[in-house]
C-alpha positions as CSV (number, residue, x, y, z in Angstrom):
1,M,-173.4,-18.5,21.9
2,Q,-175.5,-21.3,22.2
3,T,-179.5,-21.0,22.9
4,I,-181.1,-24.3,25.1
5,A,-184.4,-24.6,26.5
6,I,-183.9,-25.1,30.5
7,E,-185.9,-28.5,30.2
8,S,-182.9,-29.9,27.9
9,A,-180.3,-28.5,29.9
10,K,-180.5,-30.6,32.9
11,F,-179.7,-33.7,30.6
12,A,-176.9,-31.8,29.1
13,L,-175.2,-30.1,32.1
14,M,-171.8,-31.9,31.2
15,E,-171.8,-30.9,27.8
16,L,-172.8,-27.0,28.8
17,V,-170.1,-27.0,30.9
18,E,-167.5,-28.0,28.7
19,K,-168.8,-25.2,26.7
20,L,-168.7,-23.0,29.0
21,A,-165.2,-23.8,30.1
22,G,-164.1,-23.1,26.4
23,G,-165.3,-19.7,27.1
24,E,-169.0,-20.1,25.2
25,E,-172.0,-18.8,26.7
26,I,-175.3,-20.4,27.2
27,V,-178.5,-18.7,26.7
28,L,-181.1,-20.2,28.8
29,T,-184.9,-20.3,27.6
30,K,-188.1,-21.1,29.3
31,D,-191.6,-21.5,27.1
32,A,-188.8,-19.7,23.9
33,K,-188.4,-16.7,26.3
34,L,-184.8,-15.7,28.2
35,V,-184.6,-16.1,31.4
36,A,-181.0,-16.6,31.9
37,K,-177.7,-15.9,30.3
38,V,-175.1,-18.0,31.8
39,L,-170.8,-16.8,31.4
40,P,-168.2,-18.5,31.7
41,A,-165.7,-17.9,34.8
42,E,-163.5,-15.4,34.7
43,S,-160.2,-17.2,33.7
44,S,-157.1,-17.0,36.4
45,R,-154.7,-17.4,33.8
46,S,-155.2,-13.2,33.2
47,F,-152.5,-12.3,35.9
48,K,-149.3,-11.8,33.6
49,G,-146.6,-12.3,36.1
50,R,-144.4,-9.2,37.7
51,G,-143.7,-6.2,35.8
52,C,-147.0,-6.9,33.5
53,A,-148.4,-3.3,34.4
54,K,-145.1,-1.7,33.5
55,G,-145.3,1.7,32.2
56,L,-149.3,2.2,33.2
57,I,-148.4,4.0,36.4
58,T,-146.1,7.3,36.7
59,M,-144.7,9.5,39.4
60,A,-145.2,13.3,38.8
61,P,-141.1,14.6,38.8
62,D,-141.5,16.7,41.6
63,F,-143.1,13.8,44.0
64,D,-141.0,14.2,46.5
65,E,-141.2,18.1,46.9
66,P,-142.5,19.3,49.7
67,L,-146.1,20.5,49.2
68,E,-146.9,24.4,49.5
69,C,-149.6,24.3,52.4
70,F,-146.6,22.9,54.5
71,K,-143.7,24.8,53.2
72,E,-143.5,26.8,56.4
73,Y,-143.2,23.7,58.4
74,T,-140.3,22.1,56.8
75,E,-138.1,25.7,57.1
């Protein structure tokens, strides 16, 4: 995490953007007081593709069985 004064950040914007692109966080200060924390954008590469959630979702064995409250309608 890099801390930089807002006055200096104006002149180092491209360098700061490159650091953000690399995953680094930037803290901006004014008069030695914290005023903002700039976080990198979430990567769109977090999607791992088809089947990435396999095993995370399960279905109850009796999923297709009629519910007790509807039993009279199904007989």
